FIBAVEX-832754 format. One record per residue (C-alpha): residue number from 1; residue in three letters; x, y, z. Coordinates in steps of 0.25 Angstrom, whole numbers. Each point is the difference from the previous one (the first is absolute). Layout:
<recs>
+-----+-----+-------+-------+-------+
:   i :  aa :    px :    py :    pz :
+-----+-----+-------+-------+-------+
: NUM : ALA :     X :     Y :     Z :
...
+-----+-----+-------+-------+-------+
</recs>
This chain:
<recs>
+-----+-----+-------+-------+-------+
:   i :  aa :    px :    py :    pz :
+-----+-----+-------+-------+-------+
:   1 : MET :   444 :   378 :   337 :
:   2 : ILE :    -7 :   -13 :    -4 :
:   3 : SER :   -11 :     4 :   -10 :
:   4 : ALA :   -13 :    -8 :    -2 :
:   5 : ARG :     6 :    -6 :   -13 :
:   6 : SER :    10 :    -8 :     9 :
:   7 : TYR :   -11 :    -8 :     6 :
:   8 : ALA :    -8 :   -12 :    -6 :
:   9 : PRO :    -9 :     5 :   -12 :
:  10 : ARG :   -13 :    -4 :     8 :
:  11 : TYR :     2 :    12 :     9 :
:  12 : SER :    -6 :    11 :    -6 :
:  13 : PRO :     4 :    14 :     6 :
:  14 : GLY :   -14 :     5 :    -1 :
:  15 : ALA :    -5 :   -12 :     7 :
:  16 : VAL :    11 :     1 :    10 :
:  17 : LEU :    -4 :    15 :     3 :
:  18 : ALA :   -15 :    -3 :     1 :
:  19 : PHE :     3 :   -12 :    10 :
:  20 : LEU :     9 :     8 :     9 :
:  21 : CYS :    -9 :    12 :     0 :
:  22 : LEU :   -11 :    -9 :     6 :
:  23 : GLY :    10 :    -3 :    12 :
:  24 : GLN :     3 :    15 :     1 :
:  25 : PHE :   -15 :     3 :     0 :
:  26 : MET :    -3 :   -10 :    11 :
:  27 : VAL :    10 :     5 :     9 :
:  28 : PHE :    -4 :    15 :    -1 :
:  29 : LEU :   -15 :    -4 :     0 :
:  30 : ASP :     1 :    -6 :    14 :
:  31 : VAL :     7 :    12 :     6 :
:  32 : SER :   -12 :     8 :    -2 :
:  33 : ILE :   -12 :   -10 :    -2 :
:  34 : VAL :    -3 :    -1 :    15 :
:  35 : ASN :    -1 :    14 :     3 :
:  36 : LEU :   -15 :     3 :    -2 :
:  37 : ALA :    -3 :   -14 :     5 :
:  38 : LEU :     6 :     2 :    14 :
:  39 : PRO :   -13 :     5 :     7 :
:  40 : SER :    -7 :   -13 :    -5 :
:  41 : ILE :    11 :    -9 :     4 :
:  42 : ARG :     2 :     7 :    14 :
:  43 : GLU :   -15 :    -2 :     3 :
:  44 : GLU :    -1 :   -14 :    -5 :
:  45 : LEU :    13 :    -5 :     7 :
:  46 : GLY :    -2 :     9 :    13 :
:  47 : MET :    13 :     7 :    -2 :
:  48 : SER :     4 :    13 :     6 :
:  49 : GLU :     4 :    13 :    -8 :
:  50 : VAL :    14 :    -2 :     5 :
:  51 : SER :     1 :   -14 :    -4 :
:  52 : GLN :    -6 :     2 :   -14 :
:  53 : GLU :    11 :     8 :    -5 :
:  54 : TYR :     9 :   -12 :     1 :
:  55 : ILE :    -8 :    -6 :   -11 :
:  56 : VAL :     7 :    10 :    -9 :
:  57 : THR :    13 :     1 :     7 :
:  58 : ALA :     3 :   -15 :     1 :
:  59 : TYR :    -1 :    -2 :   -15 :
:  60 : ALA :     9 :    13 :    -3 :
:  61 : THR :    10 :    -3 :    11 :
:  62 : VAL :     3 :   -14 :    -4 :
:  63 : LEU :     0 :     3 :   -15 :
:  64 : GLY :    10 :    12 :     2 :
:  65 : GLY :     9 :    -8 :    10 :
:  66 : LEU :     2 :   -12 :    -9 :
:  67 : LEU :     2 :     6 :   -14 :
:  68 : LEU :    15 :     1 :     0 :
:  69 : LEU :     1 :   -14 :     5 :
:  70 : ALA :   -10 :    -5 :   -10 :
:  71 : GLY :     8 :     7 :   -12 :
:  72 : ARG :    13 :    -7 :     5 :
:  73 : LEU :    -7 :   -13 :     1 :
:  74 : GLY :    -5 :     1 :   -14 :
:  75 : ASP :    14 :     3 :    -5 :
:  76 : THR :     5 :   -12 :     7 :
:  77 : PHE :   -11 :   -11 :    -2 :
:  78 : GLY :    -8 :     5 :   -12 :
:  79 : ARG :    -9 :    11 :    -2 :
:  80 : ARG :   -12 :    -8 :    -6 :
:  81 : ARG :     1 :   -10 :    12 :
:  82 : LEU :    -1 :    12 :     9 :
:  83 : LEU :   -11 :     6 :    -8 :
:  84 : ARG :    -8 :   -13 :     0 :
:  85 : ALA :     2 :    -2 :    15 :
:  86 : GLY :    -5 :    15 :     2 :
:  87 : PHE :   -13 :    -3 :    -7 :
:  88 : VAL :    -3 :   -12 :     7 :
:  89 : VAL :     3 :     6 :    14 :
:  90 : PHE :    -8 :    12 :    -3 :
:  91 : ALA :   -12 :    -8 :    -5 :
:  92 : LEU :     0 :   -10 :    12 :
:  93 : ALA :     2 :    12 :    10 :
:  94 : SER :   -12 :     7 :    -7 :
:  95 : LEU :    -9 :   -12 :     2 :
:  96 : ALA :     4 :     0 :    15 :
:  97 : ALA :    -3 :    15 :     0 :
:  98 : GLY :   -14 :    -2 :    -5 :
:  99 : LEU :    -3 :   -12 :     9 :
: 100 : ALA :     5 :     8 :    12 :
: 101 : VAL :   -10 :     0 :    12 :
: 102 : ASN :     8 :    10 :     9 :
: 103 : GLY :    10 :    12 :    -1 :
: 104 : PRO :    13 :    -8 :     3 :
: 105 : MET :    -3 :   -10 :   -10 :
: 106 : LEU :    -3 :    10 :   -11 :
: 107 : ILE :    13 :     9 :     4 :
: 108 : ALA :     8 :   -13 :     0 :
: 109 : ALA :    -5 :    -4 :   -14 :
: 110 : ARG :     3 :    15 :    -5 :
: 111 : ALA :    14 :    -1 :     5 :
: 112 : VAL :     2 :   -13 :    -8 :
: 113 : GLN :    -7 :     7 :   -12 :
: 114 : GLY :    12 :    10 :     1 :
: 115 : LEU :    10 :   -12 :     0 :
: 116 : GLY :    -6 :    -5 :   -13 :
: 117 : SER :     0 :    14 :    -6 :
: 118 : ALA :    14 :     2 :     4 :
: 119 : LEU :     4 :   -13 :    -7 :
: 120 : LEU :    -6 :     4 :   -13 :
: 121 : ALA :     2 :    15 :    -1 :
: 122 : PRO :    15 :     1 :    -2 :
: 123 : SER :     0 :   -13 :    -8 :
: 124 : ALA :   -10 :     5 :   -10 :
: 125 : LEU :     7 :    13 :    -1 :
: 126 : ALA :    14 :    -6 :    -3 :
: 127 : LEU :    -7 :    -9 :   -10 :
: 128 : LEU :    -6 :    11 :    -7 :
: 129 : THR :    13 :     8 :    -1 :
: 130 : SER :     8 :   -12 :    -5 :
: 131 : SER :   -10 :    -3 :   -10 :
: 132 : PHE :     1 :    13 :    -7 :
: 133 : PRO :    14 :     6 :    -4 :
: 134 : GLU :     4 :    14 :     6 :
: 135 : GLY :    -6 :    11 :    -8 :
: 136 : PRO :   -13 :     4 :    -6 :
: 137 : GLY :    -6 :   -15 :     0 :
: 138 : ARG :     3 :     0 :    16 :
: 139 : ASN :    -5 :    14 :     2 :
: 140 : LYS :   -14 :    -3 :    -7 :
: 141 : ALA :    -1 :   -13 :     8 :
: 142 : LEU :     3 :     7 :    13 :
: 143 : GLY :    -9 :    11 :    -4 :
: 144 : VAL :   -12 :   -10 :     0 :
: 145 : TRP :     5 :    -6 :    13 :
: 146 : GLY :     2 :    13 :     7 :
: 147 : SER :   -15 :     5 :    -4 :
: 148 : LEU :    -5 :   -12 :     7 :
: 149 : ALA :     4 :     5 :    14 :
: 150 : GLY :    -9 :    11 :     0 :
: 151 : ILE :   -11 :    -7 :    -7 :
: 152 : ALA :     0 :   -12 :     8 :
: 153 : SER :     0 :     8 :    13 :
: 154 : ILE :   -12 :     8 :    -5 :
: 155 : ALA :    -7 :   -12 :    -5 :
: 156 : GLY :     2 :    -7 :    13 :
: 157 : VAL :    -7 :    12 :     7 :
: 158 : ILE :   -12 :    -1 :    -9 :
: 159 : LEU :    -1 :   -15 :    -1 :
: 160 : GLY :     1 :    -2 :    16 :
: 161 : GLY :   -12 :    10 :     1 :
: 162 : LEU :    -8 :    -8 :   -10 :
: 163 : LEU :     3 :   -14 :     6 :
: 164 : ALA :    -2 :     5 :    14 :
: 165 : ASP :   -14 :     6 :    -3 :
: 166 : GLY :    -3 :   -12 :    -9 :
: 167 : PRO :     4 :   -15 :     3 :
: 168 : GLY :     8 :     3 :    12 :
: 169 : TRP :    14 :     4 :     4 :
: 170 : GLU :     4 :   -15 :    -1 :
: 171 : TRP :     0 :     1 :   -15 :
: 172 : ILE :    11 :    10 :     0 :
: 173 : PHE :     9 :   -11 :     4 :
: 174 : TYR :    -7 :   -12 :    -7 :
: 175 : LEU :     2 :     6 :   -14 :
: 176 : ASN :    15 :    -1 :     2 :
: 177 : VAL :    -1 :   -15 :     1 :
: 178 : PRO :    -3 :    -4 :   -14 :
: 179 : LEU :     9 :    11 :    -6 :
: 180 : GLY :    12 :    -4 :     8 :
: 181 : LEU :    -1 :   -15 :    -1 :
: 182 : GLY :    -3 :     2 :   -15 :
: 183 : ALA :    12 :     8 :    -2 :
: 184 : ALA :    10 :    -9 :     7 :
: 185 : LEU :    -5 :   -11 :    -9 :
: 186 : ALA :     1 :     8 :   -13 :
: 187 : ALA :    14 :     7 :     3 :
: 188 : PRO :     9 :   -11 :    -6 :
: 189 : ARG :    -7 :     1 :   -13 :
: 190 : ILE :     0 :    15 :    -1 :
: 191 : VAL :    13 :     6 :     7 :
: 192 : PRO :    14 :    -4 :    -1 :
: 193 : ASP :     8 :    -6 :    12 :
: 194 : GLY :     9 :    13 :     1 :
: 195 : ARG :    10 :    -7 :     9 :
: 196 : GLY :    11 :     9 :     5 :
: 197 : ALA :    10 :   -10 :     3 :
: 198 : GLU :     2 :   -14 :    -6 :
: 199 : ARG :     0 :   -12 :     9 :
: 200 : GLY :    15 :    -2 :     0 :
: 201 : ASP :     3 :    15 :     2 :
: 202 : ARG :    -8 :     2 :    13 :
: 203 : ARG :     7 :     5 :    12 :
: 204 : PRO :    -4 :    -2 :    14 :
: 205 : PHE :   -12 :     8 :     3 :
: 206 : ASP :     2 :    12 :    10 :
: 207 : THR :    -9 :    -6 :    12 :
: 208 : PHE :     5 :    10 :    10 :
: 209 : GLY :    -1 :    12 :    -9 :
: 210 : ALA :   -14 :    -4 :    -4 :
: 211 : LEU :    -5 :    -2 :    14 :
: 212 : THR :     6 :    13 :     5 :
: 213 : LEU :    -5 :     8 :   -11 :
: 214 : THR :   -14 :    -5 :     0 :
: 215 : SER :    -1 :     1 :    15 :
: 216 : GLY :     5 :    14 :    -1 :
: 217 : LEU :   -10 :     4 :   -11 :
: 218 : LEU :   -12 :    -7 :     6 :
: 219 : LEU :     3 :     7 :    14 :
: 220 : LEU :     2 :    14 :    -8 :
: 221 : ILE :   -13 :    -1 :    -8 :
: 222 : PHE :    -8 :    -5 :    13 :
: 223 : THR :     6 :    11 :     9 :
: 224 : LEU :    -3 :    11 :   -10 :
: 225 : GLY :   -15 :    -4 :    -1 :
: 226 : GLU :    -1 :    -2 :    15 :
: 227 : ALA :     7 :    14 :     3 :
: 228 : THR :   -12 :     7 :    -6 :
: 229 : ARG :    -9 :    -7 :    11 :
: 230 : ILE :     8 :     0 :    12 :
: 231 : GLY :     9 :    12 :    -2 :
: 232 : TRP :    14 :     2 :    -5 :
: 233 : THR :     7 :     3 :    13 :
: 234 : THR :    -5 :   -12 :     8 :
: 235 : GLY :    10 :   -10 :     5 :
: 236 : ARG :    -6 :   -11 :    -9 :
: 237 : THR :     2 :     8 :   -12 :
: 238 : LEU :    14 :     5 :     3 :
: 239 : GLY :     4 :   -13 :     4 :
: 240 : SER :    -5 :    -6 :   -13 :
: 241 : LEU :     7 :    10 :    -8 :
: 242 : ALA :    13 :    -3 :     8 :
: 243 : GLY :    -2 :   -15 :    -3 :
: 244 : VAL :    -2 :     4 :   -15 :
: 245 : ALA :    13 :     8 :     0 :
: 246 : VAL :     8 :   -12 :     7 :
: 247 : LEU :    -6 :   -10 :   -10 :
: 248 : LEU :     3 :     8 :   -13 :
: 249 : THR :    14 :     3 :     5 :
: 250 : ALA :     3 :   -15 :     2 :
: 251 : PHE :    -6 :    -3 :   -14 :
: 252 : VAL :    10 :    10 :    -6 :
: 253 : VAL :    12 :    -6 :     8 :
: 254 : ILE :    -5 :   -14 :    -5 :
: 255 : GLU :    -1 :     4 :   -14 :
: 256 : SER :    14 :     6 :    -1 :
: 257 : ARG :     6 :   -14 :     4 :
: 258 : ALA :   -10 :   -10 :    -6 :
: 259 : ALA :     4 :    -8 :   -11 :
: 260 : ALA :   -13 :     0 :    -7 :
: 261 : PRO :    -7 :    13 :     6 :
: 262 : ILE :   -15 :     1 :    -1 :
: 263 : MET :     1 :    14 :    -5 :
: 264 : PRO :    14 :     3 :    -5 :
: 265 : LEU :     5 :    13 :     5 :
: 266 : GLY :     4 :     4 :   -14 :
: 267 : PHE :   -15 :     2 :    -3 :
: 268 : VAL :     0 :    13 :     8 :
: 269 : ARG :    13 :     5 :    -6 :
: 270 : LYS :    -7 :     1 :   -14 :
: 271 : LYS :    -4 :    14 :     0 :
: 272 : THR :   -14 :    -1 :    -8 :
: 273 : ILE :    -4 :   -12 :     7 :
: 274 : ARG :     3 :     6 :    14 :
: 275 : ILE :    -7 :    13 :    -4 :
: 276 : ALA :   -12 :    -7 :    -5 :
: 277 : ASN :    -1 :    -7 :    13 :
: 278 : ILE :     1 :    12 :     8 :
: 279 : SER :   -10 :     7 :    -9 :
: 280 : ALA :    -9 :   -12 :     1 :
: 281 : VAL :    -1 :     2 :    15 :
: 282 : LEU :    -4 :    14 :    -1 :
: 283 : VAL :    -9 :    -2 :   -12 :
: 284 : PHE :    -8 :   -11 :     6 :
: 285 : GLY :    -1 :     6 :    13 :
: 286 : THR :    -7 :    12 :    -7 :
: 287 : PHE :    -9 :   -10 :    -8 :
: 288 : SER :    -4 :    -8 :    12 :
: 289 : ALA :    -4 :    12 :     8 :
: 290 : LEU :    -7 :     5 :   -12 :
: 291 : PHE :    -9 :   -11 :    -2 :
: 292 : PHE :    -3 :    -2 :    15 :
: 293 : PHE :    -3 :    15 :     2 :
: 294 : ALA :    -8 :     2 :   -13 :
: 295 : SER :   -10 :   -11 :     4 :
: 296 : ILE :    -1 :     6 :    14 :
: 297 : PHE :    -2 :    14 :    -6 :
: 298 : MET :   -11 :    -4 :    -9 :
: 299 : GLN :    -8 :    -7 :    11 :
: 300 : GLN :     3 :     9 :    11 :
: 301 : VAL :     0 :    14 :    -6 :
: 302 : TYR :    -8 :    -2 :   -13 :
: 303 : GLY :   -10 :   -10 :     6 :
: 304 : TYR :     2 :   -11 :   -10 :
: 305 : SER :    -5 :   -14 :     3 :
: 306 : PRO :    12 :   -11 :    -1 :
: 307 : LEU :    -5 :    -5 :   -13 :
: 308 : LYS :    -2 :    15 :    -6 :
: 309 : ALA :    14 :     3 :     5 :
: 310 : GLY :     6 :   -13 :    -8 :
: 311 : PHE :    -7 :     4 :   -13 :
: 312 : ALA :     5 :    14 :     2 :
: 313 : TYR :    14 :    -6 :    -2 :
: 314 : LEU :    -3 :    -5 :   -14 :
: 315 : PRO :     6 :    12 :    -7 :
: 316 : LEU :    13 :    -1 :     8 :
: 317 : ALA :     1 :   -15 :    -4 :
: 318 : VAL :    -1 :     4 :   -15 :
: 319 : ALA :    10 :    11 :     2 :
: 320 : VAL :    10 :   -10 :     7 :
: 321 : ALA :    -1 :    -9 :   -13 :
: 322 : ALA :     2 :    12 :    -9 :
: 323 : GLY :    12 :     5 :     8 :
: 324 : ALA :     7 :   -14 :     0 :
: 325 : ALA :    -3 :     0 :   -15 :
: 326 : VAL :     6 :    14 :    -2 :
: 327 : ALA :    12 :    -3 :     9 :
: 328 : SER :     3 :   -13 :    -8 :
: 329 : GLY :     0 :     7 :   -13 :
: 330 : LEU :     8 :    12 :     5 :
: 331 : LEU :    11 :    -8 :     6 :
: 332 : ALA :     4 :    -5 :   -14 :
: 333 : LYS :     3 :    15 :    -3 :
: 334 : LEU :     4 :     7 :    13 :
: 335 : ALA :     8 :    -3 :    12 :
: 336 : ALA :    -7 :    -7 :    12 :
: 337 : ARG :     4 :    13 :     8 :
: 338 : THR :    -9 :     8 :    -9 :
: 339 : VAL :   -12 :    -9 :     0 :
: 340 : LEU :     1 :    -2 :    15 :
: 341 : MET :     0 :    15 :     3 :
: 342 : ALA :   -12 :     2 :    -9 :
: 343 : GLY :    -7 :   -10 :     7 :
: 344 : LEU :     3 :     5 :    14 :
: 345 : ALA :    -3 :    14 :    -4 :
: 346 : THR :   -14 :    -4 :    -5 :
: 347 : THR :    -2 :    -8 :    13 :
: 348 : VAL :     4 :    12 :     9 :
: 349 : ALA :    -9 :     9 :    -8 :
: 350 : GLY :   -12 :   -10 :     2 :
: 351 : LEU :     3 :     0 :    15 :
: 352 : LEU :     0 :    15 :     2 :
: 353 : LEU :   -14 :     0 :    -7 :
: 354 : MET :    -5 :   -10 :    10 :
: 355 : TRP :     6 :     9 :    11 :
: 356 : ARG :    -8 :    11 :    -5 :
: 357 : ALA :   -13 :    -8 :    -3 :
: 358 : PRO :   -11 :     6 :     9 :
: 359 : ALA :   -10 :    -7 :     9 :
: 360 : GLY :   -14 :    -1 :    -7 :
: 361 : GLY :     7 :     1 :   -14 :
: 362 : ALA :    -5 :    -6 :   -13 :
: 363 : TYR :     7 :   -12 :    -6 :
: 364 : ALA :     2 :     5 :   -14 :
: 365 : ALA :     5 :    13 :     5 :
: 366 : ASP :     9 :    -3 :    12 :
: 367 : LEU :     4 :   -15 :    -1 :
: 368 : LEU :     0 :    -4 :   -15 :
: 369 : THR :    12 :     8 :    -4 :
: 370 : PRO :     9 :    -4 :    12 :
: 371 : PHE :    -4 :   -14 :    -2 :
: 372 : LEU :     4 :     0 :   -15 :
: 373 : LEU :    13 :     7 :     3 :
: 374 : LEU :     3 :   -10 :    11 :
: 375 : GLY :    -3 :   -12 :    -8 :
: 376 : LEU :     9 :     5 :   -12 :
: 377 : GLY :    11 :     3 :    10 :
: 378 : CYS :    -1 :   -13 :     8 :
: 379 : GLY :     0 :    -8 :   -13 :
: 380 : MET :    12 :     7 :    -6 :
: 381 : ALA :     8 :     0 :    13 :
: 382 : TYR :    -3 :   -15 :     3 :
: 383 : VAL :     5 :    -5 :   -14 :
: 384 : THR :    12 :     8 :     0 :
: 385 : LEU :     5 :    -4 :    13 :
: 386 : GLN :    -2 :   -15 :    -4 :
: 387 : ILE :     7 :     2 :   -13 :
: 388 : ALA :    12 :     7 :     7 :
: 389 : ALA :     0 :   -11 :    11 :
: 390 : PHE :     4 :   -10 :   -10 :
: 391 : THR :     9 :     7 :    -9 :
: 392 : GLY :    14 :    -7 :    -2 :
: 393 : LEU :    -4 :   -12 :     8 :
: 394 : SER :     3 :   -14 :    -5 :
: 395 : GLU :   -10 :   -11 :    -1 :
: 396 : ALA :     5 :    -7 :    12 :
: 397 : GLU :    -2 :    14 :     8 :
: 398 : ALA :   -14 :     2 :    -4 :
: 399 : GLY :    -7 :    -6 :    12 :
: 400 : THR :     9 :     7 :     9 :
: 401 : GLY :    -3 :    13 :    -7 :
: 402 : ALA :   -15 :    -3 :     0 :
: 403 : GLY :     0 :    -3 :    15 :
: 404 : LEU :     8 :    12 :     3 :
: 405 : ILE :    -9 :    10 :    -7 :
: 406 : ASN :   -13 :    -7 :     5 :
: 407 : THR :     6 :     1 :    14 :
: 408 : SER :     3 :    15 :    -2 :
: 409 : GLN :   -14 :     2 :    -4 :
: 410 : GLU :    -7 :    -7 :    11 :
: 411 : ALA :     9 :     5 :    11 :
: 412 : GLY :    -2 :    14 :    -6 :
: 413 : GLY :   -15 :    -1 :     0 :
: 414 : ALA :     0 :    -4 :    15 :
: 415 : LEU :    10 :    11 :     4 :
: 416 : GLY :    -7 :    11 :    -8 :
: 417 : LEU :   -14 :    -4 :     5 :
: 418 : ALA :     5 :    -1 :    14 :
: 419 : VAL :     7 :    14 :     0 :
: 420 : ILE :   -11 :     7 :    -7 :
: 421 : THR :   -11 :    -6 :     8 :
: 422 : THR :     8 :     5 :    13 :
: 423 : ILE :     1 :    14 :    -6 :
: 424 : ALA :   -14 :     1 :    -5 :
: 425 : TYR :    -7 :    -6 :    13 :
: 426 : SER :     9 :     7 :    10 :
: 427 : GLY :   -11 :    10 :     5 :
: 428 : LEU :   -12 :    -7 :    -6 :
: 429 : SER :    -5 :    -6 :    13 :
: 430 : GLY :     0 :    14 :     7 :
: 431 : ASP :    -7 :     7 :   -11 :
: 432 : LEU :   -11 :   -11 :     0 :
: 433 : ALA :    -2 :     2 :    15 :
: 434 : ALA :     0 :    15 :    -2 :
: 435 : ALA :   -11 :    -2 :   -11 :
: 436 : ALA :    -9 :    -5 :    11 :
: 437 : GLY :    -9 :    -8 :   -10 :
: 438 : ASP :    -2 :    11 :    -9 :
: 439 : PRO :    -1 :    -6 :   -14 :
: 440 : GLU :     6 :    12 :    -7 :
: 441 : LEU :    12 :     1 :     9 :
: 442 : ILE :     3 :   -15 :    -1 :
: 443 : VAL :     0 :     1 :   -15 :
: 444 : ALA :    10 :    12 :     1 :
: 445 : ALA :     9 :    -8 :     9 :
: 446 : GLN :     0 :   -12 :    -9 :
: 447 : GLU :     2 :     9 :   -12 :
: 448 : ALA :    12 :     7 :     7 :
: 449 : ALA :     6 :   -14 :     3 :
: 450 : ASN :    -1 :    -5 :   -14 :
: 451 : HIS :     5 :    13 :    -6 :
: 452 : ASP :    13 :    -2 :     9 :
: 453 : ALA :     1 :   -14 :    -5 :
: 454 : PHE :     0 :     5 :   -15 :
: 455 : LEU :    10 :    11 :     3 :
: 456 : THR :     9 :    -9 :     7 :
: 457 : ALA :    -1 :   -10 :   -11 :
: 458 : ALA :     3 :    11 :   -10 :
: 459 : ALA :    13 :     3 :     8 :
: 460 : GLY :     4 :   -15 :    -1 :
: 461 : GLY :    -2 :     0 :   -15 :
: 462 : PHE :     8 :    13 :    -1 :
: 463 : ALA :    11 :    -6 :     7 :
: 464 : ALA :     1 :   -12 :    -9 :
: 465 : LEU :    -1 :    10 :   -12 :
: 466 : VAL :    12 :     8 :     6 :
: 467 : ILE :     8 :   -14 :     1 :
: 468 : ALA :    -3 :    -4 :   -14 :
: 469 : ALA :     4 :    14 :    -5 :
: 470 : LEU :    13 :     0 :     7 :
: 471 : LEU :     5 :   -14 :     0 :
: 472 : MET :    -6 :    -8 :   -11 :
: 473 : PRO :     8 :     0 :   -14 :
: 474 : ARG :    -3 :    11 :    -9 :
: 475 : SER :     2 :    -7 :   -14 :
: 476 : ARG :    -3 :   -12 :    -7 :
: 477 : ARG :    11 :   -10 :    -3 :
: 478 : THR :     3 :   -13 :    -6 :
: 479 : ALA :    -4 :   -11 :    10 :
: 480 : PRO :    12 :    -9 :     4 :
: 481 : HIS :    -2 :   -15 :    -3 :
: 482 : PRO :    -2 :    -7 :    13 :
: 483 : THR :    12 :   -10 :    -2 :
: 484 : THR :    10 :     7 :    -9 :
: 485 : GLY :    -2 :    14 :     6 :
: 486 : GLN :     0 :     5 :   -15 :
: 487 : GLY :   -11 :    10 :    -6 :
: 488 : THR :   -10 :    -6 :    -9 :
: 489 : GLY :     1 :    10 :   -10 :
: 490 : ASP :   -15 :     1 :    -1 :
: 491 : PRO :    -4 :    14 :     2 :
: 492 : GLU :   -13 :    -3 :     5 :
: 493 : HIS :     7 :    -6 :    13 :
: 494 : PHE :     5 :     9 :    11 :
: 495 : ASP :     9 :    -2 :    11 :
: 496 : LEU :    -4 :     5 :    14 :
: 497 : THR :    11 :    -6 :     8 :
: 498 : HIS :    11 :    10 :    -1 :
+-----+-----+-------+-------+-------+
</recs>
């Protein structure tokens, strides 16, 4: 691996970490920041309840569908260049979103925001891993990075409510403009180029593979989101899933024959990288459903206002940061398998407590403890998966690794939320109709649906725990050098690829 010392002296690892964390924070913030502002946006722009969900899904769908392509582009053309392009696209799209005068304009702007985030996210993560050598230093950096996912998501909920109730929902987007453009201008003075391939060594770009994979991922994520609304057995859903299968099968065939594949199939043959990405699909499906249903649960069953629900997340955000810090320290002493299992067990325990949280309960007695457990578990699992997904990769492969783990997270989040929503809401409409307007029966029906969601999410977390227990390596070993294949001899390194 290339260490921070191999770059020009002006690139301080601390400054690199702080700058790249800004990009990570912006990406995750904009996933959640619009949620509490949706009623204001819908009323002002005259949108229907059905169309307003595309304000959220347009961003997430484009982001998830383009991550792997963007990671490969960074490997090929330079990660700092992709990072700067992402900041600029994100800032300009945010300006367009703030100026939107109707729903279609806002939805289109949010899709372009997703494009900007997709360009910067894998490049930022690849630059981070290449700036810190494999071992304790990288673990600590990824601990800071990992804590931002939960913190930014929760900060987005709170900030979105404050801005929507204050200067207006437009400022949710306007704030991104100076931040994004300023970051694009400052990047050359703060972060190294981190180019994966020298100019003379570049091979032809895998255009057909890129188009096939991106089309398949976009169609998959969009279909999963729509299935909860139109049904899983409709012709549209089944036809779309068949199209996904055809596109992804074609992608595997293309990659097996391409001279410069966008995702070398050898990636999935590396055991820990493969298991890390499979686990990420399950883990982030669980996390996505957790945050979605916890927000609904507090408002529907506990009667919280949107702003109060946002502030109720603060202990969870602190716990995420603590869990990430704990994981980054433990990974210098323990196998990733052990740390991941501890994080997942803690997460499952928190979900089971949420499953048993009663209607009309008290925050301190019924929600605070599960929130603390969920935060600790999420932070530990997220950081461990990030580290495992990069173990043994060379500098030139870092962008592809970043795109792959980010794609697994986004696809897992979409899949998990779609499946858990379908299970939780399967009988809700009938229960609400049977309630005949009785407030107590309505709350009981909503309580039951949310409890089903938490129990299903716990099952997903338990499945990830079983996979980690059975398939991940049990011991720490010396990490192979990315070019020689020889061990580093450093006991603080560990090999997860065998």
